[in-house]
VMD Tcl script that draws the C-alpha trace (Angstrom):
set ca {
  {-6.20 16.55 7.59}
  {-8.10 18.51 10.24}
  {-11.55 17.84 11.58}
  {-14.29 18.85 9.14}
  {-18.08 19.29 9.71}
  {-20.76 20.06 7.13}
  {-24.26 21.38 7.97}
  {-27.00 21.97 5.44}
  {-30.65 22.85 5.68}
  {-33.21 23.04 2.83}
  {-36.78 24.23 2.48}
  {-39.27 22.10 0.54}
  {-42.78 23.44 1.17}
  {-42.05 27.19 0.95}
  {-39.06 29.58 0.46}
  {-37.67 31.71 3.24}
  {-38.63 35.36 3.41}
  {-35.96 38.07 3.16}
  {-36.08 38.64 6.96}
  {-35.76 34.88 7.62}
  {-32.71 34.73 5.32}
  {-31.08 37.56 7.29}
  {-31.82 35.78 10.57}
  {-30.34 32.52 9.29}
  {-27.29 34.33 7.91}
  {-26.64 35.80 11.34}
  {-26.48 32.40 13.02}
  {-22.77 31.95 12.25}
  {-19.88 33.85 10.77}
  {-18.98 30.59 8.99}
  {-22.11 30.58 6.85}
  {-21.09 29.62 3.30}
  {-24.48 29.86 1.65}
  {-27.85 31.35 2.55}
  {-30.62 31.57 -0.06}
  {-34.41 31.43 0.03}
  {-34.21 27.60 -0.06}
  {-30.86 26.60 1.44}
  {-28.33 27.28 4.17}
  {-24.88 25.75 4.42}
  {-22.23 26.15 7.12}
  {-18.91 24.33 7.42}
  {-16.33 24.09 10.17}
  {-12.70 22.96 10.05}
  {-12.25 23.96 13.70}
  {-14.96 24.44 16.32}
  {-18.66 23.66 16.16}
  {-21.97 25.23 15.18}
  {-23.17 27.07 18.28}
  {-26.90 26.47 17.74}
  {-29.08 23.34 17.86}
  {-29.53 22.23 14.21}
  {-32.93 20.72 15.06}
  {-34.26 24.05 16.35}
  {-33.07 25.73 13.15}
  {-34.87 23.01 11.16}
  {-38.11 23.45 13.10}
  {-38.12 27.23 12.76}
  {-37.11 27.66 9.11}
  {-36.60 24.49 7.10}
  {-37.92 21.05 6.10}
  {-34.72 19.00 5.78}
  {-31.31 18.91 7.43}
  {-28.11 16.98 6.72}
  {-24.92 16.74 8.77}
  {-21.72 15.04 7.67}
  {-18.29 14.88 9.22}
  {-14.94 13.32 8.39}
  {-14.91 11.42 11.69}
  {-17.80 9.06 10.98}
  {-20.96 10.87 12.21}
  {-23.86 11.42 9.78}
  {-27.36 12.78 10.39}
  {-30.45 13.30 8.30}
  {-33.57 15.04 9.65}
  {-36.96 15.89 8.16}
  {-39.61 18.22 9.59}
  {-42.94 16.50 9.00}
  {-46.43 18.00 9.38}
  {-48.06 16.03 12.16}
  {-51.45 15.76 10.49}
  {-49.90 14.07 7.40}
  {-48.00 11.36 9.33}
  {-49.27 7.85 10.09}
  {-46.96 7.13 13.02}
  {-48.15 3.54 13.42}
  {-46.84 2.64 9.94}
  {-43.29 3.81 10.71}
  {-43.05 2.77 14.37}
  {-41.58 -0.73 13.60}
  {-38.49 0.85 12.04}
  {-37.45 2.98 15.03}
  {-34.15 2.12 16.70}
  {-33.07 3.71 19.95}
  {-30.78 6.77 19.47}
  {-30.43 5.98 15.72}
  {-33.85 6.14 14.01}
  {-36.12 8.47 16.04}
  {-39.32 10.48 15.78}
  {-39.95 13.38 18.14}
  {-43.08 15.53 18.44}
  {-42.74 19.34 18.39}
  {-46.01 21.19 18.36}
  {-47.63 20.73 14.97}
  {-44.59 18.88 13.61}
  {-42.72 15.64 13.98}
  {-38.96 15.56 13.46}
  {-37.67 12.31 11.98}
  {-33.96 11.82 12.66}
  {-31.58 9.18 11.37}
  {-28.22 9.46 13.12}
  {-25.47 6.96 12.51}
  {-21.94 7.01 13.86}
  {-19.16 4.64 12.91}
  {-15.81 4.54 14.65}
  {-13.15 6.16 12.52}
  {-9.50 6.31 13.48}
  {-8.67 8.76 10.74}
  {-10.18 11.79 9.10}
  {-11.76 11.10 5.70}
  {-12.40 13.45 2.81}
  {-16.01 14.64 2.80}
  {-17.99 15.84 -0.22}
  {-21.59 16.50 0.77}
  {-22.52 19.69 -1.02}
  {-24.99 18.01 -3.38}
  {-26.27 15.17 -1.19}
  {-29.26 16.77 0.55}
  {-30.76 17.90 -2.75}
  {-30.79 14.23 -3.83}
  {-32.39 13.18 -0.53}
  {-35.22 15.71 -0.15}
  {-37.69 13.72 -2.33}
  {-37.59 11.05 0.42}
  {-39.66 13.35 2.64}
  {-42.66 13.42 0.33}
  {-42.24 9.66 -0.35}
  {-42.42 8.98 3.38}
  {-45.46 11.23 3.83}
  {-47.15 9.27 1.00}
  {-46.60 6.03 2.90}
  {-43.32 4.80 1.31}
  {-41.21 3.33 4.16}
  {-38.27 2.11 2.09}
  {-35.98 4.82 3.44}
  {-36.65 3.70 7.01}
  {-36.23 0.03 6.18}
  {-32.81 0.80 4.58}
  {-31.86 2.77 7.65}
  {-32.79 -0.23 9.84}
  {-30.59 -2.47 7.63}
  {-27.66 -0.09 8.22}
  {-28.21 -0.03 11.96}
  {-28.19 -3.81 12.36}
  {-25.10 -4.12 10.21}
  {-23.25 -1.70 12.48}
  {-24.11 -3.49 15.76}
  {-22.46 -6.58 17.15}
  {-23.94 -9.47 15.11}
  {-24.39 -11.59 18.24}
  {-26.51 -8.90 19.81}
  {-28.92 -8.47 16.86}
  {-28.85 -11.84 15.12}
  {-32.17 -12.97 16.67}
  {-33.92 -9.67 16.02}
  {-36.80 -9.93 13.55}
  {-36.89 -7.52 10.66}
  {-39.66 -4.88 10.43}
  {-42.27 -4.99 7.64}
  {-40.61 -5.27 4.24}
  {-41.82 -2.46 1.94}
  {-42.83 -2.92 -1.68}
  {-40.29 -1.89 -4.32}
  {-36.95 -2.69 -2.65}
  {-35.77 -4.56 -5.74}
  {-35.69 -1.31 -7.70}
  {-34.67 1.77 -5.74}
  {-35.29 5.22 -7.14}
  {-32.53 7.84 -7.39}
  {-33.18 9.37 -3.95}
  {-33.11 5.95 -2.25}
  {-29.89 5.08 -4.09}
  {-28.39 8.35 -2.85}
  {-29.54 7.54 0.68}
  {-27.92 4.08 0.52}
  {-24.66 5.62 -0.74}
  {-24.62 8.41 1.84}
  {-25.06 6.00 4.75}
  {-22.86 3.37 3.02}
  {-25.41 0.55 3.26}
  {-24.10 -2.85 2.07}
  {-25.59 -3.47 -1.42}
  {-25.48 -7.24 -0.84}
  {-27.54 -6.82 2.34}
  {-30.07 -4.72 0.41}
  {-30.31 -7.46 -2.28}
  {-30.84 -10.09 0.42}
  {-33.61 -8.04 2.03}
  {-35.25 -7.28 -1.33}
  {-35.91 -10.99 -1.92}
  {-39.00 -10.69 0.29}
  {-40.17 -7.41 -1.24}
  {-43.03 -7.31 -3.72}
  {-42.51 -5.54 -7.00}
  {-44.03 -2.10 -7.18}
  {-47.08 -2.02 -9.41}
  {-47.59 1.18 -11.37}
  {-51.05 2.56 -10.69}
  {-52.93 4.79 -13.14}
  {-52.80 8.52 -12.57}
  {-55.67 9.64 -10.32}
  {-58.58 11.36 -12.00}
  {-57.99 14.76 -10.37}
  {-60.99 16.47 -11.90}
  {-63.38 13.84 -10.54}
  {-61.62 13.87 -7.18}
  {-61.82 17.66 -6.91}
  {-65.56 17.45 -7.68}
  {-65.98 15.19 -4.64}
  {-64.49 17.76 -2.25}
  {-67.01 19.56 -0.08}
  {-67.00 23.38 -0.05}
  {-65.58 23.34 3.46}
  {-62.74 20.95 2.42}
  {-61.94 23.07 -0.66}
  {-61.82 26.25 1.40}
  {-59.61 24.62 4.07}
  {-57.09 23.38 1.46}
  {-56.99 26.72 -0.37}
  {-56.45 28.60 2.88}
  {-53.52 26.33 3.82}
  {-51.90 26.80 0.39}
  {-52.36 30.63 0.38}
  {-50.86 30.86 3.87}
  {-47.89 28.80 2.72}
  {-48.41 26.22 5.44}
  {-45.97 23.32 5.56}
  {-47.31 20.31 3.63}
  {-50.36 22.17 2.28}
  {-49.97 21.02 -1.34}
  {-49.09 17.48 -0.29}
  {-52.11 17.41 2.00}
  {-54.36 18.28 -0.92}
  {-52.67 15.67 -3.14}
  {-53.14 12.95 -0.49}
  {-56.81 13.85 -0.08}
  {-57.41 13.76 -3.84}
  {-55.57 10.44 -4.10}
  {-57.77 8.94 -1.40}
  {-60.90 10.18 -3.16}
  {-59.60 8.54 -6.35}
  {-59.13 5.21 -4.59}
  {-55.36 5.47 -4.28}
  {-53.62 3.29 -1.72}
  {-50.24 3.69 0.04}
  {-47.49 1.21 -0.87}
  {-48.04 -2.23 0.67}
  {-45.76 -4.03 3.13}
  {-44.93 -7.67 3.82}
  {-44.53 -8.88 7.42}
  {-41.53 -11.22 7.24}
  {-40.35 -13.67 9.87}
  {-36.68 -13.40 8.90}
  {-34.10 -12.60 11.55}
  {-31.14 -10.31 11.16}
  {-28.84 -13.34 11.20}
  {-30.73 -14.86 8.25}
  {-30.27 -11.60 6.35}
  {-26.54 -11.57 7.15}
  {-26.12 -15.17 5.98}
  {-28.01 -14.55 2.73}
  {-26.03 -11.33 2.11}
  {-22.81 -13.25 2.54}
  {-23.90 -15.84 -0.04}
  {-24.85 -13.11 -2.46}
  {-21.49 -11.39 -1.97}
  {-19.59 -14.65 -2.54}
  {-21.56 -15.32 -5.73}
  {-20.91 -11.75 -6.91}
  {-17.18 -12.16 -6.22}
  {-17.04 -15.45 -8.12}
  {-18.81 -13.85 -11.07}
  {-16.44 -10.83 -11.00}
  {-13.39 -13.11 -10.83}
  {-14.70 -15.16 -13.76}
  {-15.32 -12.03 -15.81}
  {-11.90 -10.64 -14.92}
  {-10.19 -13.91 -15.91}
  {-12.05 -13.94 -19.21}
  {-10.91 -10.38 -19.96}
  {-7.36 -11.25 -18.94}
  {-7.28 -14.18 -21.35}
  {-8.64 -12.00 -24.17}
  {-5.95 -9.42 -23.46}
  {-3.18 -12.04 -23.43}
  {-4.39 -13.63 -26.67}
  {-4.33 -10.27 -28.36}
  {-0.89 -9.55 -26.94}
  {0.38 -12.90 -28.30}
  {-0.84 -11.99 -31.80}
  {1.08 -8.70 -31.70}
  {4.06 -9.87 -29.64}
  {6.85 -8.63 -31.95}
  {5.28 -5.17 -32.17}
  {5.21 -4.93 -28.37}
  {8.83 -6.04 -27.97}
  {9.87 -3.31 -30.43}
  {7.80 -0.76 -28.54}
  {9.51 -1.78 -25.23}
  {12.85 -0.91 -26.75}
  {11.55 2.34 -28.13}
  {10.40 3.34 -24.64}
  {13.64 2.30 -22.97}
  {15.73 4.29 -25.45}
  {14.02 7.50 -24.19}
  {15.62 6.98 -20.73}
  {12.87 8.76 -18.76}
  {11.13 7.70 -15.59}
  {7.68 7.64 -17.21}
  {8.81 5.58 -20.20}
  {10.71 3.19 -17.85}
  {7.40 2.69 -15.96}
  {5.44 2.04 -19.14}
  {8.07 -0.36 -20.50}
  {8.19 -2.29 -17.20}
  {4.41 -2.69 -17.15}
  {4.44 -3.96 -20.75}
  {7.22 -6.43 -19.93}
  {5.13 -7.82 -17.07}
  {2.27 -8.41 -19.49}
  {4.62 -10.06 -21.97}
  {5.86 -12.34 -19.20}
  {2.29 -13.26 -18.19}
  {1.44 -13.94 -21.84}
  {4.45 -16.19 -22.25}
  {3.43 -18.24 -19.22}
  {-0.17 -18.46 -20.49}
  {0.99 -19.59 -23.94}
  {3.63 -21.92 -22.43}
  {6.61 -20.27 -24.09}
  {8.37 -18.79 -21.11}
  {11.83 -19.72 -22.46}
  {11.29 -17.33 -25.33}
  {10.48 -14.53 -22.90}
  {13.60 -15.31 -20.82}
  {15.79 -15.00 -23.87}
  {14.23 -11.72 -25.02}
  {14.32 -10.25 -21.50}
  {18.00 -11.25 -21.13}
  {18.76 -9.24 -24.26}
  {16.86 -6.23 -22.81}
  {18.83 -6.42 -19.57}
  {22.18 -6.62 -21.42}
  {21.34 -3.65 -23.64}
  {19.68 -1.32 -21.10}
  {20.71 -2.73 -17.72}
  {23.23 0.00 -16.95}
  {20.42 2.13 -15.55}
  {20.01 1.42 -11.82}
  {16.62 3.20 -11.90}
  {15.40 0.77 -14.58}
  {16.72 -2.29 -12.72}
  {15.03 -1.12 -9.54}
  {11.73 -0.99 -11.44}
  {12.33 -4.51 -12.78}
  {12.97 -5.79 -9.21}
  {9.87 -4.10 -7.89}
  {7.77 -5.63 -10.65}
  {9.14 -9.10 -9.95}
  {10.96 -9.38 -13.29}
  {14.31 -10.06 -11.59}
}
mol new
graphics top color blue
foreach p $ca { graphics top sphere $p radius 0.5 }
foreach p [lrange $ca 0 end-1] q [lrange $ca 1 end] { graphics top cylinder $p $q radius 0.2 }
display resetview
């Protein structure tokens, strides 16, 4: 498989104009999709000739990059006046989780690269749409996305180099991730056991009553109302969200809380390992229970299955040989479980004598460990 790269931008606050769409469409002859809300370009050979961040700043609110050689990027364009930088500063990680100032915007970038010795299949055409709600969540003070990104970063580094590093503030609501956070964890392949370990220190999210918008609007001064209306009419980035945040504050709304933990990365790794081992033991126990149920049922219908094996073998086709072989393996396992292996040996000897002229069948028996 050849090298493959996927670039996608999306608007959130306002659609592109017709002239902006034409300008975006002219950026590359490889453009797959350009609409008023989205642009997609893919490359099997070569690279995109423009800086994706500059395209984001000029036209869009979100950007996603994926490749089949282990590099993934997610960027959001954030209105500067809506961001509380101090609340997200603890999650930054050099060259991996970054915030850069560009005029009236910040650009938040999460860029993770894992060594890959082979090209993997990439399917990213629906991912960014699942991730765009994270932008508004972040602007509303929800730092769970950044905390999850930090978890991924420390799991990628040498454990000895990060084991004594203290974790950043633990956001509320890690025990129950919404759909966009689940998609984020899947896209960046964050260890679910590590997330569970981290969530142990996270408070449960408490549902707050819907703000009384009418009362909040009544509290706006004429100057504040005019300013918000002007931003919305002009289609300024974050205008609606700015109004919502202002109304929420007037209604007494508070951003999600955080807990300052004293856990180290090594403690998280150790707890995640315990959780994984417990999960594996539970899965093995459940698998063994299902196996026993299957063997008990097979024992009750043993004669029917032996007759079906012969029916399959008489058809003398590769697919029926495969099915018969698999069923014989189950019959063998059942005989060992029920402590009547001698009976299986006798019945299988008869099968070999009757149908053993086929070298293709005997090869299947050898491969399955029946011979």
